[in-house]
N, C-alpha and C positions, 0 to 999 in steps of 0.2 A: 338812261344815258348810254352810247358808247366808250369803248376805250378810248378811241381817238378821243371824243371830247373830252371826255375826263383829262385828259394827259393836255390837251392846248389848254383847259379852267386850272389845270395844277401849275403851270407852269408859269402860266401869267400872273400868279398869283405867287407864284414866288415859290414855289414847290419843288424839290428835288421825289420825282419820283423812285421808289424801290424796284426788285424782279418779285412779281407774284408772290406772294406770304398762301402757304397750306395751313391751317388749322383741325386738328383730328374731330373726331366727330367726340360731338357731348362734352370736348373740353370747356371745362368755368373757368374763369380766372376770374378772382376774390377781385373787390373793388382794387383799385390802384392809380396811377396817375403818369403823364408820358412828359418828359419834359421839351416836349417839340410841341406844334402845330401840326395838328394830323387831318389829311384825305382821305377817307377810302373809300373806294368801289366796288361793291360783286363781282366777282365773274363764275363764282359756279356754290350752287350750298346758302345758306342762310347762319347769319349769327344777330345776337339779342343784346341791343347794347342799353344796360342801363345806369341812369344818369338823373341824378336829380329826384327821384321819387321815381322816373316814367321810365319804362321796358319801351324801345321801337325793337322789331325785326325788321332786318335788310336781307333781301335778295338779290338774284345776281339783275346788274343794272342799276340795282339803287348803292346811293352813293350819299356820304356826310361828313364834316368835317367833327374837330373836335380844340377848341384851344389847348396849351400846352397847361397843363398842373390840374387839369379836369377831372374831380374823383370819378371813374365808372369802372362798370360792370363789362363782361365779353362773355356771352353763353353760345357757344357752338351748335348749329342744328346734331340733327340724327345723321346726316351722309358727312357729315364735316362741311369747310369754306374752305374756298380761293379768292384770296382780296388783293389788289394790286393797292398796296399803300404809299401818298406822299407823306415829305415830312417837311418843316421848315426850322 
C-alpha cells in the first residue's frame, strides 16, 4: 500500500491521521492497550506486533488495524521504524 491509498482508506473509515512517528531501534513496548482504534502503515524499518499469542512483522508499505483496548506488544527492528498512524 502507498501513503495516498492509506490516507484515503483511513479517512473513509473515519480515522484522523497523525504526523509520522519514529521509534528507536530495538525498542520493546510490553503488553499494553490504546483507548482508540488504530490503523498503522510502516513507512521505513520494521515493527513486530504481538497479539493473541501471534507475532506479525510489518515492513515498508505494510499496514494493519487494531481495535481499541486490544492487548498487544510492539518490538521495533534493528534499524528503527517510522509509522503513519491514524486514530478514531
